[in-house]
C-alpha positions in Angstrom: -12.8 -90.9 -3.7 -12.8 -87.4 -5.3 -9.4 -85.9 -4.0 -9.1 -83.3 -6.8 -11.6 -80.6 -7.8 -10.9 -78.0 -10.4 -12.9 -75.7 -12.6 -11.8 -75.8 -16.3 -12.9 -73.0 -18.8 -11.9 -73.3 -22.5 -13.9 -71.0 -24.7 -17.6 -71.8 -24.2 -16.8 -75.0 -22.2 -17.0 -74.4 -18.5 -16.8 -77.6 -16.4 -16.3 -78.5 -12.9 -14.1 -81.7 -12.6 -13.8 -83.9 -9.6 -11.4 -86.9 -9.9 -9.1 -89.2 -7.9 -5.7 -88.1 -9.4 -4.3 -84.8 -10.6 -3.2 -86.5 -13.9 -6.7 -86.8 -15.0 -7.3 -83.1 -14.7 -4.4 -82.6 -17.3 -6.0 -85.4 -19.4 -9.4 -83.8 -19.2 -8.0 -80.4 -20.5 -6.3 -82.2 -23.4 -9.5 -84.1 -24.2 -11.6 -80.9 -24.2 -9.2 -79.0 -26.4 -8.9 -81.8 -29.0 -12.7 -82.5 -29.3 -13.4 -78.7 -29.5 -10.9 -78.4 -32.3 -12.5 -81.4 -34.1 -16.0 -80.0 -33.7 -15.0 -76.4 -34.8 -13.2 -77.8 -37.9 -16.3 -79.8 -38.8 -18.6 -76.8 -38.3 -16.5 -74.7 -40.7 -17.2 -77.1 -43.5 -20.7 -77.9 -42.3 -22.3 -74.7 -40.7 -25.7 -76.3 -40.6 -24.4 -78.6 -37.8 -24.2 -75.4 -35.5 -27.5 -73.8 -36.4 -30.0 -76.6 -37.0 -32.8 -77.2 -34.6 -33.6 -80.6 -36.3 -31.5 -83.7 -36.6 -28.6 -83.5 -39.1 -27.0 -86.4 -41.1 -23.2 -86.5 -40.9 -20.6 -88.2 -43.1 -19.0 -91.6 -42.2 -15.7 -89.8 -41.8 -17.0 -87.1 -39.4 -15.1 -86.9 -36.0 -16.3 -89.0 -33.2 -17.7 -86.0 -31.2 -19.8 -85.1 -34.3 -21.2 -88.6 -34.6 -22.1 -88.9 -31.0 -23.8 -85.4 -31.1 -25.7 -86.4 -34.3 -27.0 -89.7 -32.9 -28.1 -87.9 -29.7 -30.0 -85.2 -31.6 -31.6 -87.8 -33.9 -32.7 -89.9 -30.9 -34.4 -86.9 -29.3 -35.5 -85.2 -32.6 -33.5 -82.0 -31.9 -30.5 -80.4 -33.5 -27.1 -81.9 -32.7 -25.7 -78.8 -30.8 -28.5 -79.7 -28.1 -26.1 -82.3 -26.8 -22.7 -80.5 -27.0 -22.2 -80.2 -23.2 -23.1 -83.7 -22.5 -21.1 -85.1 -25.2 -17.9 -83.3 -24.1 -18.6 -84.4 -20.5 -19.1 -87.9 -21.8 -15.9 -88.0 -23.8 -13.8 -86.6 -20.9 -15.0 -89.4 -18.7 -14.6 -92.1 -21.3 -11.1 -91.0 -22.1 -10.1 -90.8 -18.4 -11.5 -94.3 -17.9 -9.3 -95.6 -20.8 -6.3 -94.5 -18.7 -7.4 -96.3 -15.6 -9.5 -93.6 -13.8 -12.1 -95.1 -11.5 -13.7 -92.1 -10.0 -14.4 -89.0 -12.0 -17.4 -86.5 -12.3 -17.7 -83.9 -14.9 -20.3 -81.1 -14.6 -20.9 -79.0 -17.7 -23.7 -76.4 -17.5 -26.2 -78.7 -15.7 -24.9 -81.8 -17.6 -23.1 -84.4 -15.5 -21.1 -87.4 -16.7 -19.6 -89.7 -14.1 -17.9 -92.9 -13.3 -17.4 -93.8 -9.6 -17.1 -96.8 -7.3 -19.5 -95.6 -4.8 -23.1 -94.3 -4.5 -23.5 -90.6 -5.7 -26.1 -88.3 -4.7 -27.0 -85.6 -7.3 -28.8 -82.6 -5.9 -31.6 -80.9 -7.6 -31.5 -77.2 -8.7 -34.8 -75.9 -10.0 -34.6 -72.2 -9.7 -37.2 -70.7 -7.3 -39.1 -74.0 -6.9 -39.4 -75.0 -3.2 -37.9 -78.4 -4.2 -34.6 -76.7 -5.3 -31.8 -77.7 -3.1 -33.9 -79.8 -0.8 -34.0 -83.1 -2.6 -31.4 -85.3 -4.5 -31.1 -88.5 -6.4 -29.2 -91.3 -5.1 -27.5 -93.1 -8.0 -26.2 -96.5 -6.8 -22.8 -97.8 -7.6 -24.2 -100.6 -9.8 -24.9 -97.8 -12.3 -22.1 -95.3 -11.5 -19.4 -98.0 -11.8 -20.4 -98.5 -15.5 -20.5 -94.8 -16.3 -23.7 -92.7 -16.1 -25.2 -89.4 -17.3 -27.6 -86.9 -15.8 -28.9 -83.7 -17.4 -30.9 -80.9 -16.1 -32.5 -78.6 -18.6 -34.4 -75.4 -17.7 -36.6 -72.9 -19.3 -36.3 -70.4 -16.3 -32.7 -70.8 -15.3 -29.5 -70.4 -17.3 -28.7 -69.4 -20.8 -29.5 -72.6 -22.7 -32.2 -72.4 -25.4 -35.5 -73.9 -24.2 -39.0 -73.3 -25.8 -40.7 -74.3 -22.5 -41.0 -73.0 -18.9 -40.0 -75.9 -16.8 -37.9 -75.1 -13.8 -36.1 -78.3 -14.2 -36.2 -81.4 -16.6 -33.9 -83.9 -15.2 -33.0 -86.9 -17.5 -31.2 -90.1 -16.4 -29.4 -92.2 -19.0 -26.3 -94.3 -19.4 -24.8 -91.7 -21.8 -24.8 -88.0 -20.9 -25.0 -87.2 -24.6 -28.3 -89.0 -24.9 -29.6 -87.4 -21.7 -28.5 -83.8 -22.7 -30.4 -83.9 -26.1 -33.3 -85.6 -24.6 -33.7 -83.0 -21.8 -33.7 -80.2 -24.3 -36.4 -81.9 -26.3 -38.5 -82.7 -23.4 -38.2 -79.2 -22.0 -39.6 -77.8 -25.1 -43.0 -79.3 -24.3 -43.3 -77.5 -20.9 -46.0 -75.0 -22.0 -49.4 -74.2 -20.4 -50.5 -74.7 -16.8 -48.0 -76.6 -14.6 -49.9 -79.9 -14.5 -50.6 -79.7 -18.3 -47.1 -78.9 -19.1 -45.7 -81.7 -16.9 -47.9 -84.2 -18.6 -46.8 -83.0 -22.1 -43.1 -83.4 -21.1 -43.7 -86.9 -19.8 -45.6 -87.9 -23.0 -42.7 -86.7 -25.0 -40.2 -88.6 -22.9 -42.0 -91.8 -23.6 -41.2 -91.3 -27.3 -37.4 -91.0 -26.7 -35.2 -94.2 -26.5 -32.3 -95.1 -24.2 -33.5 -93.1 -21.3 -33.8 -94.7 -17.7 -36.2 -92.0 -16.3 -37.2 -88.3 -16.3 -38.2 -86.0 -13.4 -39.9 -82.7 -14.2 -40.3 -79.8 -11.8 -42.6 -76.7 -12.5 -43.1 -74.5 -9.5 -44.6 -76.6 -6.7 -45.5 -79.4 -9.1 -43.4 -82.4 -10.1 -43.8 -85.6 -12.1 -41.8 -88.6 -13.2 -41.7 -91.4 -15.7 -39.4 -94.4 -16.0 -37.0 -95.5 -13.3 -35.4 -92.5 -11.6 -32.9 -93.0 -8.8 -34.1 -93.0 -5.2 -35.1 -89.5 -3.9 -33.4 -88.5 -0.8 -33.5 -85.2 1.3 -30.4 -83.0 0.9 -31.3 -79.9 2.9 -28.7 -78.1 1.1 -29.2 -74.8 -1.0 -27.1 -75.2 -4.1 -26.1 -72.4 -6.4 -26.3 -72.5 -10.2 -23.1 -74.2 -11.3 -22.8 -76.3 -8.1 -25.4 -78.9 -9.2 -24.1 -81.9 -7.6 -23.3 -83.0 -4.1 -21.3 -86.2 -3.1 -22.7 -87.9 0.0 
């Protein structure tokens, strides 16, 4: 299914791409370059788009990437840059599908956008939590065949800005841009004792539209809301940047 595997680094964008044909790797690189240019040019004229921690309104003639990010930020009540990784991943997948790709997975800093004809297991990476590398989420082909997004945000792992202390906030949605912004928003509420922090996160998740489900891990504690994929045992230790496993 995924015959080709390549890491692509273009400025701040660092993705791992798995796909069925080499031509889609080349297409992905072109998509990333084009959309980064569109985003950078927009930011030059509208610098608040880069720095705002709250939703930002954009003009009707804004590039598609800008509109998708603004919509995701507004949906989760965060700044538009909270969804940049998920949006780029989503656009890479959508563009590949337009050209006939049936199996593609893009991981971008804990954000996954995919389209596949088979079930996919996404492994959990949650820092020092005992659950890290031990469980995964089986996403069935009924969802993967239509395109799907998974985002993991953390206040204890990685370089992304988070105001909370969750080891992992995993968000499942049809669009990775929506999942990305939501994971940041939800993770900001992970403050206080573990059980209290998890409850705060799940309460926030209830206020965000277009999500299928959310799974929160803090230390040895975990909680969920909505419909998350089936939990499966992976028994695989995964390193940061190798978030997903295909079974």
